[in-house]
N, C-alpha and C positions, 0 to 999 in steps of 0.2 A: 223143081225143088231147089236146085243149086242156085238158080237165078234169084229166087226169093230170099235165100240166105245171103247171097251177095248183096242184094238191094238193102236188106236190113243192116248188114255190116256197113255199107256205104252211107246209109242214113245216120248210123251211129257215129261214124268217123266225122261226117259233115257237121253233126250237132256239136261234137267236141271242138272241132275247129272254129265253128261260129261262136261258141261260148268263149273260147280263148280270145278271139278278136274283140268281142264286146267287152270283156273284162279289161283288156289292154286299153281300149278306147275310153272306158269310164275312168280308169286311172289317169290317163292323160288329161281328160277334162277336169278331173278333181284337182290335179296339180296346177292347171292353168287358172282355176278359180281360187287357188290359195288354200284349199281344203287338204288337210293332212290325214292320212290313214292312221297315223300313230296317235295313240291316246296320250294325254298329258301324264307325266309321272305322278304317282299317288303322293298325297301330302305326307310328309314325314310324321310318323307316329310319335306321340309324346312318350318319352321313356319314363316309366315309373319305377323308381328304384328304392332302395333303402330297406328298412326293417320290415319283416313280414310277421303278421299275427294270424292266429288261427281263429276262424269264425266258430263260436261255441255251438251253433245250431247245426250247420252242415259240414263243418270240418275243413272248409276251403281256406287256403292261405291267401291273405290279401295284404297288399302294401299299406303301411300305416298312412302314407300320404293320400291314398285314394279310398280308404275305408270309411264306412259310416260308423260314427262313434256314439257310444252311449255310456254315461257314467252311472255306475251302480255301486252304492256304498263307498264312494271315493275312488273306485277303481274304473279305469277307462276300458271298455270292452269294444272290440273292433268287429264289424260285420261286413260281409261281402255285398249285401243288398238290403233294401228296405224290407223285403219279405222276410228275410232271416231276422232282422231287428224286431219286426212285429211279432214273429213267432216266439222270440225270446221274451218279449214283453208279456205275452199271454201265459207263458210257462212260469216266469219269475214272479 
């Protein structure tokens, strides 16, 4: 019984050691090939700023520069999405 437990423990330790060796070798080969593990930095997000207007359908605040606009009776109404604009058209 003790020998069986010792063998299982030795197999487990051996597997961990082998995994570490394979991982180190793969890293070495990837660096030799010029492959980097690091991901390129994400593209900078466009900053939308300025005045915010509230969508009359869902209540979301949306930047004037990125809103979907509709003019009703000479007043510009700002929507967060085409779905909200379409809902407003059905109601109005």
